[in-house]
VMD Tcl script that draws the C-alpha trace (Angstrom):
set ca {
  {0.00 0.00 0.00}
  {1.14 3.62 -0.44}
  {3.29 5.19 2.23}
  {1.62 7.52 4.71}
  {1.58 11.19 3.62}
  {1.73 13.70 6.49}
  {3.43 17.08 6.78}
  {3.70 17.18 2.96}
  {6.01 14.20 2.93}
  {5.59 10.53 2.05}
  {6.91 8.31 4.84}
  {8.14 4.71 4.59}
  {5.32 3.52 6.84}
  {1.70 2.76 6.02}
  {-1.47 3.79 7.80}
  {-1.70 0.24 9.21}
  {1.81 0.34 10.69}
  {0.90 2.35 13.78}
  {-0.68 -0.45 15.82}
  {2.52 -1.58 17.56}
  {4.10 1.84 18.25}
  {0.69 3.21 19.26}
  {0.14 0.31 21.66}
  {3.62 0.72 23.15}
  {3.03 4.43 23.81}
  {-0.41 3.62 25.21}
  {1.04 1.17 27.73}
  {3.77 3.62 28.75}
  {1.26 6.42 29.25}
  {-1.11 4.19 31.22}
  {1.74 3.34 33.59}
  {2.62 7.04 33.92}
  {-1.04 7.84 34.53}
  {-1.26 5.35 37.39}
  {1.93 6.72 38.96}
  {0.69 10.32 38.78}
  {-2.77 9.40 40.14}
  {-1.22 7.46 43.04}
  {1.16 10.35 43.73}
  {-1.66 12.90 43.82}
  {-3.91 10.63 45.92}
  {-1.49 9.44 48.57}
  {1.01 12.26 49.01}
  {0.11 15.48 50.80}
  {0.82 18.69 48.87}
  {1.02 21.92 50.92}
  {0.09 24.48 48.26}
  {0.97 27.34 50.60}
  {4.59 26.71 49.63}
  {5.56 28.01 46.18}
  {7.68 25.04 45.15}
  {5.01 22.52 46.27}
  {2.25 24.52 44.61}
  {4.13 24.59 41.29}
  {4.83 20.88 41.59}
  {1.17 20.08 42.35}
  {-0.22 22.06 39.40}
  {2.45 20.66 37.11}
  {1.28 17.16 38.05}
  {-2.34 18.12 37.40}
  {-1.40 19.50 33.99}
  {0.59 16.40 33.14}
  {-2.38 14.26 34.19}
  {-4.54 16.06 31.62}
  {-1.88 15.62 28.92}
  {-1.71 11.90 29.70}
  {-5.48 11.53 29.41}
  {-5.46 13.29 26.02}
  {-2.49 11.20 24.83}
  {-4.15 7.94 25.86}
  {-7.37 8.88 24.07}
  {-5.55 9.77 20.85}
  {-3.37 6.63 20.97}
  {-6.45 4.44 21.40}
  {-7.98 6.14 18.37}
  {-4.81 5.68 16.29}
  {-4.59 1.98 17.20}
  {-8.26 1.35 16.39}
  {-8.07 3.08 13.00}
  {-4.75 1.47 12.12}
  {-6.22 -1.98 12.82}
  {-8.99 -1.55 10.25}
  {-9.03 -3.30 6.89}
  {-6.56 -5.47 5.02}
  {-3.18 -4.40 3.64}
  {-4.56 -3.01 0.38}
  {-7.76 -1.60 1.88}
  {-6.26 1.77 2.80}
  {-9.31 4.01 2.29}
  {-10.90 2.82 5.52}
  {-7.86 4.20 7.37}
  {-7.79 7.64 5.72}
  {-8.88 9.53 8.92}
  {-5.63 8.52 10.62}
  {-3.84 11.59 9.20}
  {-5.98 13.91 11.34}
  {-5.26 11.84 14.43}
  {-1.53 12.00 13.72}
  {-1.66 15.81 13.50}
  {-3.52 15.93 16.83}
  {-1.02 13.55 18.38}
  {1.84 15.72 17.14}
  {0.26 18.78 18.77}
  {-0.12 16.93 22.08}
  {3.46 15.71 21.80}
  {4.59 19.33 21.38}
  {2.62 20.33 24.50}
  {4.14 17.34 26.32}
  {7.65 18.50 25.44}
  {6.87 22.04 26.63}
  {5.52 20.61 29.88}
  {8.66 18.53 30.32}
  {10.79 21.63 29.82}
  {8.80 23.38 32.57}
  {9.31 20.33 34.79}
  {13.04 20.44 34.09}
  {13.08 24.13 35.08}
  {11.32 23.25 38.36}
  {13.96 20.59 39.09}
  {16.76 23.06 38.40}
  {15.28 25.77 40.67}
  {13.51 23.96 43.50}
  {14.76 20.38 43.77}
  {17.41 21.04 46.43}
  {15.19 23.38 48.47}
  {11.97 21.34 48.37}
  {10.99 19.40 51.51}
  {8.70 16.99 49.62}
  {11.23 14.19 49.32}
  {9.00 11.39 47.95}
  {6.97 13.52 45.58}
  {10.00 15.25 44.09}
  {11.76 11.91 43.48}
  {8.67 10.58 41.72}
  {8.52 13.78 39.72}
  {12.18 13.50 38.65}
  {11.65 9.91 37.61}
  {8.64 10.87 35.47}
  {10.53 13.72 33.80}
  {13.54 11.55 32.98}
  {11.44 8.67 31.66}
  {9.38 11.00 29.50}
  {12.46 12.60 27.99}
  {13.63 9.10 27.10}
  {10.18 8.34 25.65}
  {10.23 11.45 23.47}
  {13.68 10.62 22.11}
  {12.93 6.95 21.35}
  {9.20 6.82 20.66}
  {9.37 5.24 17.23}
  {13.08 4.50 16.86}
  {13.02 0.71 17.18}
  {9.62 -0.21 15.75}
  {10.87 -1.73 12.49}
  {13.68 -3.68 14.12}
  {11.25 -5.38 16.51}
  {8.74 -6.21 13.77}
  {11.28 -7.75 11.44}
  {12.76 -9.86 14.24}
  {9.20 -10.96 15.03}
  {8.95 -12.41 11.51}
  {11.45 -15.14 12.45}
  {11.32 -15.06 16.22}
  {12.82 -18.56 16.56}
  {16.09 -17.53 14.91}
  {17.51 -16.07 18.12}
  {19.16 -12.74 18.72}
  {22.80 -13.30 17.86}
  {25.06 -10.44 16.90}
  {25.30 -11.85 13.40}
  {21.57 -12.05 12.67}
  {20.12 -9.32 14.87}
  {19.36 -6.82 12.10}
  {19.46 -9.13 9.08}
  {15.75 -9.28 8.37}
  {15.38 -5.55 8.88}
  {18.03 -5.07 6.19}
  {16.20 -7.50 3.90}
  {12.93 -5.59 4.30}
  {14.66 -2.28 3.58}
  {16.44 -3.62 0.49}
  {13.27 -5.24 -0.80}
  {11.30 -2.03 -0.27}
  {13.83 -0.29 -2.54}
  {13.28 -3.03 -5.13}
  {9.54 -2.36 -4.84}
  {9.94 1.41 -5.06}
  {7.92 1.83 -8.25}
  {5.16 -0.34 -6.76}
  {4.65 2.03 -3.81}
  {4.90 -0.38 -0.89}
  {6.39 0.14 2.54}
  {8.79 -2.19 4.39}
  {6.07 -3.67 6.60}
  {4.11 -4.68 3.47}
  {7.15 -6.68 2.43}
  {7.41 -8.24 5.90}
  {3.74 -9.26 5.76}
  {4.25 -10.59 2.24}
  {7.22 -12.68 3.44}
  {5.09 -14.13 6.25}
  {2.32 -15.09 3.82}
  {4.70 -16.32 1.14}
  {6.46 -18.62 3.59}
  {3.14 -20.21 4.51}
  {1.95 -20.42 0.89}
  {5.20 -22.17 -0.04}
  {4.64 -24.69 2.74}
  {1.07 -25.38 1.52}
  {2.35 -25.76 -2.02}
  {4.97 -28.32 -0.97}
  {2.38 -30.27 1.03}
  {0.07 -30.34 -2.01}
  {2.86 -31.55 -4.31}
  {3.65 -34.42 -1.93}
  {-0.05 -35.21 -1.51}
  {-0.59 -35.31 -5.28}
  {2.75 -37.06 -5.94}
  {3.53 -34.51 -8.65}
  {6.52 -35.61 -10.75}
  {6.94 -38.51 -8.35}
  {7.78 -36.25 -5.39}
  {7.36 -38.13 -2.11}
  {8.94 -35.56 0.26}
  {10.80 -32.26 0.45}
  {14.16 -31.86 2.12}
  {15.26 -28.26 2.70}
  {12.67 -27.17 0.13}
  {13.97 -29.54 -2.55}
  {11.61 -32.16 -4.06}
  {12.88 -35.70 -3.50}
  {11.91 -38.29 -6.11}
  {13.13 -41.74 -7.08}
  {15.48 -40.01 -9.52}
  {17.17 -37.85 -6.86}
  {20.88 -38.64 -6.71}
  {22.24 -38.88 -3.18}
  {26.01 -38.86 -2.88}
  {27.14 -42.45 -2.49}
  {29.47 -41.92 0.46}
  {29.80 -45.68 0.90}
  {31.78 -45.61 -2.34}
  {35.48 -44.91 -1.56}
  {35.90 -42.60 -4.54}
  {32.85 -40.50 -3.65}
  {33.86 -40.48 0.01}
  {37.37 -39.23 -0.79}
  {35.96 -36.54 -3.07}
  {33.59 -35.35 -0.35}
  {36.47 -35.22 2.13}
  {38.29 -33.02 -0.39}
  {35.26 -30.73 -0.47}
  {35.42 -30.44 3.33}
  {39.18 -29.90 3.22}
  {38.99 -26.87 0.92}
  {36.16 -25.32 2.91}
  {38.84 -24.55 5.53}
  {40.72 -22.55 2.89}
  {37.57 -20.62 1.95}
  {36.85 -19.90 5.62}
  {40.44 -18.90 6.38}
  {40.32 -16.11 3.81}
  {37.98 -14.14 6.11}
  {40.79 -13.58 8.62}
  {40.45 -12.79 12.30}
  {36.75 -11.67 12.37}
  {35.57 -15.12 11.28}
  {38.13 -16.89 13.47}
  {36.95 -15.06 16.59}
  {33.31 -15.58 15.67}
  {33.84 -19.33 15.46}
  {36.38 -19.73 18.27}
  {35.05 -17.40 20.97}
  {36.35 -19.59 23.77}
  {39.79 -20.00 22.15}
  {40.63 -16.43 21.21}
  {43.86 -16.65 23.19}
  {45.21 -19.15 20.63}
  {45.88 -16.24 18.29}
  {48.08 -14.36 20.73}
  {51.35 -16.25 20.10}
  {50.97 -15.68 16.36}
  {50.51 -11.93 16.58}
  {53.45 -9.69 15.76}
  {53.10 -7.73 19.05}
  {53.28 -10.99 21.06}
  {56.33 -12.34 19.29}
  {58.87 -9.66 20.27}
  {57.94 -7.78 17.12}
  {58.93 -10.81 15.06}
  {58.72 -10.33 11.32}
  {57.43 -12.90 8.93}
  {59.66 -14.61 6.45}
  {60.65 -12.45 3.55}
  {59.39 -15.21 1.26}
  {55.84 -14.73 2.53}
  {54.27 -11.53 1.27}
  {51.46 -10.15 3.46}
  {49.84 -7.03 2.06}
  {47.69 -4.50 3.94}
  {47.10 -6.58 7.06}
  {46.83 -4.66 10.34}
  {49.81 -3.83 12.53}
  {49.67 -7.09 14.49}
  {49.00 -9.30 11.47}
  {45.77 -10.53 13.04}
  {44.30 -11.75 9.74}
  {47.44 -13.66 8.83}
  {47.59 -15.22 12.30}
  {43.97 -16.37 12.00}
  {44.67 -17.76 8.53}
  {47.56 -19.87 9.78}
  {45.44 -21.22 12.64}
  {42.57 -22.09 10.29}
  {44.83 -23.94 7.83}
  {46.20 -26.37 10.40}
  {44.44 -29.18 8.53}
  {47.40 -30.54 6.63}
  {50.80 -29.68 5.26}
  {50.11 -26.17 3.95}
  {52.55 -23.39 3.10}
  {51.25 -19.86 2.57}
  {53.09 -17.86 -0.09}
  {51.11 -14.68 -0.64}
  {48.27 -12.90 1.17}
  {46.61 -9.61 0.29}
  {43.91 -7.92 2.34}
  {43.59 -5.00 -0.05}
  {39.90 -4.42 -0.75}
  {38.07 -2.06 -3.04}
  {35.00 -2.18 -5.25}
  {35.73 -5.00 -7.70}
  {38.98 -5.86 -5.89}
  {38.72 -8.72 -3.41}
  {41.29 -10.05 -0.88}
  {42.81 -13.47 -1.61}
  {45.76 -15.68 -0.74}
  {47.93 -18.26 -2.50}
  {49.13 -21.40 -0.72}
  {50.74 -24.74 -1.46}
  {48.78 -27.73 -0.19}
  {51.37 -30.52 -0.02}
  {48.88 -33.03 1.39}
  {46.65 -32.74 -1.71}
  {49.43 -31.74 -4.12}
  {47.66 -28.56 -5.13}
  {48.35 -24.86 -5.58}
  {45.42 -23.13 -3.91}
  {44.05 -19.66 -4.60}
  {41.40 -18.78 -2.01}
  {39.23 -15.68 -2.40}
  {37.47 -13.92 0.47}
  {33.73 -13.44 0.62}
  {31.77 -10.35 1.63}
  {33.17 -8.66 4.74}
  {33.15 -4.91 4.03}
  {30.97 -2.22 2.50}
  {33.17 -2.26 -0.61}
  {32.47 -5.99 -0.95}
  {28.77 -5.24 -0.72}
  {29.06 -2.74 -3.56}
  {30.74 -5.46 -5.61}
  {27.84 -7.80 -4.77}
  {25.22 -5.23 -5.74}
  {26.79 -4.60 -9.15}
  {24.69 -7.53 -10.35}
  {23.99 -6.72 -14.00}
  {25.18 -9.31 -16.51}
  {28.36 -8.74 -18.51}
  {30.01 -10.74 -21.28}
  {32.98 -12.70 -19.95}
  {36.35 -11.42 -21.28}
  {37.27 -14.53 -23.28}
  {39.32 -14.86 -26.43}
  {37.46 -15.29 -28.69}
  {34.46 -13.63 -26.97}
  {31.15 -15.48 -26.70}
  {28.12 -13.19 -26.55}
  {25.95 -15.65 -24.64}
  {28.59 -16.32 -21.95}
  {27.53 -13.84 -19.28}
  {28.54 -13.30 -15.68}
  {27.77 -11.14 -12.64}
  {29.40 -7.80 -13.51}
  {30.92 -7.03 -10.10}
  {32.42 -10.50 -9.76}
  {33.70 -10.48 -13.33}
  {35.63 -7.33 -12.39}
  {36.94 -9.00 -9.22}
  {38.03 -12.08 -11.20}
  {39.87 -9.92 -13.74}
  {41.61 -8.08 -10.90}
  {42.84 -11.33 -9.31}
  {43.87 -12.81 -12.67}
  {45.92 -9.70 -13.41}
  {47.46 -9.83 -9.93}
  {48.42 -13.47 -10.36}
  {50.07 -12.64 -13.67}
  {51.83 -9.46 -12.51}
  {53.29 -11.14 -9.42}
  {53.86 -14.45 -11.26}
  {52.29 -16.13 -8.22}
  {51.19 -19.46 -9.70}
  {54.56 -20.06 -11.36}
  {56.38 -19.15 -8.13}
  {54.28 -21.69 -6.29}
  {54.93 -24.38 -8.90}
  {58.68 -23.79 -8.68}
  {58.68 -23.35 -4.92}
  {60.02 -26.73 -3.84}
  {61.35 -28.99 -6.60}
  {62.38 -31.61 -4.01}
  {58.69 -32.08 -3.19}
  {57.64 -32.02 -6.85}
  {55.63 -28.81 -6.60}
  {56.06 -28.40 -10.37}
  {53.62 -31.31 -10.82}
  {50.92 -29.78 -8.59}
  {47.66 -28.61 -10.14}
  {45.68 -25.45 -9.49}
  {42.62 -25.23 -7.24}
  {40.45 -22.13 -6.79}
  {38.16 -21.85 -3.76}
  {35.91 -19.24 -2.21}
  {32.75 -18.64 -0.23}
  {29.86 -16.33 -1.21}
  {31.38 -13.39 -3.12}
  {34.63 -15.34 -3.12}
  {32.82 -18.37 -4.58}
  {31.38 -16.34 -7.43}
  {34.71 -14.67 -8.14}
  {36.59 -17.99 -7.97}
  {34.12 -19.60 -10.40}
  {34.47 -16.83 -12.98}
  {38.25 -16.83 -12.50}
  {38.24 -20.59 -13.08}
  {36.43 -20.12 -16.40}
  {38.95 -17.45 -17.42}
  {42.02 -19.51 -16.39}
  {40.84 -22.92 -17.60}
  {42.50 -22.60 -21.06}
  {45.89 -21.94 -19.40}
  {45.48 -24.62 -16.71}
  {43.51 -27.54 -18.19}
  {43.60 -29.58 -14.95}
  {42.24 -26.67 -12.87}
  {39.52 -27.37 -10.29}
  {37.26 -24.98 -8.42}
  {35.27 -25.45 -5.20}
  {32.54 -22.83 -4.87}
  {30.84 -22.66 -1.45}
  {27.47 -20.89 -1.19}
  {27.86 -19.12 -4.54}
  {25.45 -16.35 -5.59}
  {22.51 -17.44 -7.73}
  {22.79 -14.69 -10.32}
  {26.32 -15.59 -11.41}
  {26.61 -17.25 -14.85}
  {24.43 -17.75 -17.90}
  {23.37 -21.31 -18.70}
  {25.97 -21.97 -21.47}
  {28.79 -21.12 -19.03}
  {27.19 -23.23 -16.30}
  {27.08 -26.26 -18.58}
  {30.71 -25.71 -19.57}
  {31.80 -25.34 -15.94}
  {30.27 -28.61 -14.71}
  {33.42 -30.52 -15.63}
  {35.68 -28.57 -13.25}
  {33.57 -26.51 -10.79}
  {31.83 -28.05 -7.77}
  {29.44 -25.84 -5.84}
  {28.13 -26.49 -2.33}
  {24.81 -25.10 -1.08}
  {23.46 -25.61 2.44}
  {19.75 -26.01 3.10}
  {17.64 -22.97 2.27}
  {20.55 -20.55 1.86}
  {19.11 -17.43 0.22}
  {22.26 -16.30 -1.63}
  {22.35 -19.10 -4.26}
  {18.71 -18.27 -4.92}
  {19.20 -14.52 -5.34}
  {19.92 -12.78 -8.60}
  {18.14 -10.00 -10.45}
  {16.02 -12.54 -12.32}
  {15.14 -14.41 -9.11}
  {14.39 -11.13 -7.36}
  {11.86 -10.31 -10.04}
  {10.15 -13.65 -9.41}
  {10.20 -12.93 -5.68}
  {8.67 -9.51 -6.32}
  {5.82 -11.11 -8.29}
  {5.30 -13.74 -5.57}
  {5.19 -11.12 -2.81}
  {2.71 -8.95 -4.70}
  {0.55 -12.00 -5.29}
  {0.73 -12.91 -1.58}
  {-0.12 -9.35 -0.49}
  {-3.09 -9.25 -2.86}
  {-4.40 -12.46 -1.31}
  {-4.19 -11.07 2.22}
  {-7.54 -10.72 3.99}
  {-6.45 -9.90 7.53}
  {-5.10 -6.56 8.79}
  {-1.34 -6.28 8.46}
  {-0.67 -6.37 12.18}
  {-2.53 -9.66 12.49}
  {-0.70 -11.15 9.50}
  {2.69 -10.25 10.95}
  {1.74 -11.49 14.41}
  {0.80 -14.82 12.79}
  {4.50 -15.39 12.17}
  {4.91 -16.44 15.81}
  {3.13 -19.63 14.79}
  {6.66 -21.03 14.46}
  {6.80 -20.92 18.27}
  {3.60 -22.97 18.54}
  {1.28 -20.06 19.29}
  {-0.76 -17.59 17.31}
  {-3.40 -18.15 14.61}
  {-2.79 -18.81 10.93}
  {-3.70 -16.00 8.49}
  {-7.22 -16.33 7.10}
  {-6.00 -16.58 3.51}
  {-3.77 -19.52 4.51}
  {-6.60 -21.28 6.36}
  {-8.90 -20.95 3.36}
  {-6.28 -22.51 1.08}
  {-5.12 -25.27 3.45}
  {-5.75 -28.77 2.16}
  {-7.64 -27.56 -0.92}
  {-5.69 -28.73 -3.95}
  {-7.93 -26.80 -6.33}
  {-7.19 -23.50 -4.59}
  {-3.48 -24.30 -4.37}
  {-3.35 -25.15 -8.08}
  {-5.10 -21.86 -8.84}
  {-2.56 -20.03 -6.66}
  {0.28 -21.65 -8.61}
  {-1.25 -20.63 -11.94}
  {-1.69 -17.02 -10.79}
  {1.85 -16.97 -9.44}
  {3.32 -18.31 -12.68}
  {1.28 -15.81 -14.68}
  {2.49 -12.93 -12.48}
  {6.09 -14.05 -12.93}
  {5.83 -14.12 -16.69}
  {4.45 -10.61 -17.12}
  {6.61 -7.49 -17.34}
  {3.82 -5.14 -16.29}
  {2.56 -3.94 -12.93}
  {-0.19 -6.29 -11.66}
  {-2.71 -3.46 -11.25}
  {-1.36 -0.73 -13.54}
  {-0.24 -1.81 -17.01}
  {1.37 1.58 -17.61}
  {4.17 0.67 -15.16}
  {6.76 -1.60 -16.78}
  {8.76 -3.90 -14.54}
  {12.31 -4.80 -15.55}
  {13.15 -8.27 -16.85}
  {16.74 -9.48 -16.62}
  {18.73 -12.27 -18.22}
  {18.57 -15.38 -15.99}
  {21.88 -16.23 -14.32}
  {22.57 -19.35 -12.26}
  {25.00 -20.88 -9.73}
  {28.10 -22.46 -11.30}
  {29.12 -26.05 -11.99}
  {27.80 -29.24 -10.46}
  {25.96 -28.50 -7.24}
  {26.13 -30.52 -4.03}
  {23.11 -29.59 -1.95}
  {23.32 -30.34 1.77}
  {19.76 -31.03 2.93}
  {18.25 -31.71 6.34}
  {15.89 -34.51 7.21}
  {13.94 -33.57 10.33}
  {12.79 -36.75 12.12}
  {9.05 -36.94 12.66}
  {7.56 -37.92 16.05}
  {6.57 -41.34 14.74}
  {10.17 -42.14 13.78}
  {10.99 -43.72 17.12}
  {14.61 -44.47 16.43}
  {15.33 -40.87 15.46}
  {12.99 -39.13 17.87}
  {15.65 -37.62 20.08}
  {18.22 -36.94 17.39}
  {19.17 -33.76 15.64}
  {18.32 -33.30 11.94}
  {20.05 -35.77 9.66}
  {22.27 -34.10 7.06}
  {22.49 -35.65 3.61}
  {24.16 -34.61 0.35}
  {22.43 -34.74 -3.02}
  {23.37 -33.70 -6.54}
  {21.08 -30.77 -7.33}
  {20.06 -29.35 -10.67}
  {20.95 -25.78 -11.59}
  {17.28 -24.78 -11.86}
  {16.50 -26.08 -8.35}
  {17.56 -22.67 -7.03}
  {15.24 -20.47 -9.10}
  {12.94 -19.73 -6.16}
  {13.73 -17.93 -2.90}
  {12.58 -20.10 0.00}
  {11.39 -18.05 2.97}
  {12.73 -19.67 6.12}
  {14.19 -18.79 9.54}
  {17.50 -20.32 8.42}
  {17.76 -18.63 5.01}
  {20.60 -16.41 6.28}
  {22.16 -18.77 8.82}
  {22.64 -21.40 6.13}
  {24.92 -18.99 4.25}
  {27.46 -18.58 7.07}
  {30.79 -20.34 6.34}
  {30.99 -21.96 9.77}
  {27.49 -23.40 9.29}
  {28.46 -24.77 5.89}
  {31.59 -26.43 7.27}
  {29.69 -27.90 10.22}
  {27.00 -29.28 7.90}
  {29.58 -30.88 5.61}
  {31.11 -32.64 8.61}
  {27.68 -33.80 9.81}
  {27.02 -35.41 6.43}
  {30.06 -37.63 7.01}
  {28.99 -38.36 10.61}
  {25.43 -39.25 9.59}
  {26.70 -41.41 6.75}
  {28.99 -43.27 9.16}
  {26.10 -43.74 11.62}
  {23.87 -45.11 8.86}
  {26.62 -47.51 7.76}
  {27.11 -48.70 11.33}
  {23.36 -49.17 11.77}
  {23.18 -51.19 8.56}
  {26.07 -53.41 9.68}
  {24.45 -53.98 13.07}
  {21.10 -54.80 11.47}
  {22.81 -57.24 9.10}
  {24.64 -58.88 12.00}
  {21.40 -59.32 13.93}
}
mol new
graphics top color blue
foreach p $ca { graphics top sphere $p radius 0.5 }
foreach p [lrange $ca 0 end-1] q [lrange $ca 1 end] { graphics top cylinder $p $q radius 0.2 }
display resetview
């Protein structure tokens, strides 16, 4: 719905967004009202004294302001609760109430200033000890209320959307950022961030109903969904009981350490909070200002070489020698390091993922660009920002002659026979994949391991070409491999469709998201569709139709952009979770079982709304999941052996 227009300005909130902040202010003012009433009723005020008289009449005046504020806030809440998301006309009177509330707020501030003056002039002299302390407390709390009245409303609402995700430092503001970014993507459609939040709530539930219907109808032979992926008899699970497949999967795990190490000390401390002291001996300031070997080039690390120290600690997974590390970062210029992996007989180039604002700008430069090949191929397209980053690293490798130096590093250990491996996570995965395509003609035996790569990375002809030497890894419902400009357009259509189907007021729709905690009602539109295959099939048809059009759903004069589809690179290993059901007695008390399947490129065309859509992208989560696949596979093998023995 359109943003609220007051004071000749359009705001990024709707007329139905004032329920929560209005209710919060109402509760605060009711508490203040009770305190003031109790103070006036119980305490004795001797109005013959000037300071007490001023205090008494100030309290009476504040009591009247509170009564007016409470009345207006009740009115704002009632009006804001009316109608559905798109039914904004029924809430038109709210503008008048906002103007009245602003006037009362101005009077409240003036009254607080007068109270502050009283404190400055009479507090020390006044004999009314209890009443003046209560008065000071009210003044201070009201100043705090004025300063922070609406400051945190969006943060709380967006965290409410996925309230089971927890409140870690890493994820605290993630969904707020998503809502803000999506509202920018919807700018021409005139929606506010809370509309997007409500749409995400509904879309998550519609997606769940759709998956249930597909399983119920056995569409395309689907008998279950794991991490949003349809599982059929044709689904290829990695055969980890085969020694060759097992060794390959162990290699995938091995190089995830290299991708994680590129992040430096921030990621190391995030993962090893209880072992931070392990870095101290490696720091320059704790080694008597020791300098690193002249043969190891470390560029633009901090004064203590914290990033390099964390990298060395992370790579204690084999016989690894680091040759070159750069932490220089700019738009289109990503940090990376070069190392020799003697245990695998590889030269490794590992590229860092997103860790700075400049990295984010590289991520957001998401238009497609023809890859700089010789000869050029017009249909071989890549993510523009990551193409630039890949060109930067390729040029750096050539200028510094880094690969050749690594190959000639140790003839006694046959380094000249080693082959090249490129690895990276997130932005680093996308950059490594494009770099692999560019360097493949010069290094025919090159391999690339791409962890959690972006979805809008390569056009389909490049993807098909890259399947022989690039292996991608995606965990669960990770949103990044499902996000590109093309996928965002599909998400925009899905959200608009979900918002149009909404029947309930927005506040009720958003509050329904706490259903993931086992409480709260389902939205009416979800209840009406539940279990009705005809309605679900109709929803799918409308969704597909909305995706295919390039026009605004309600105004054909507004053209929506359509971009070239881009996809994740190479062959894709998808780590999925199987959540044991209550009737699975043997697994009842176990954690989710992690399994690895070979996924198709087009399996990641749709953004899956989930509480773990961001957590599944974190490198430590990816590494932990890869390890759990091995553990679960070993447990299954042991169980099979025991069953056979019995």
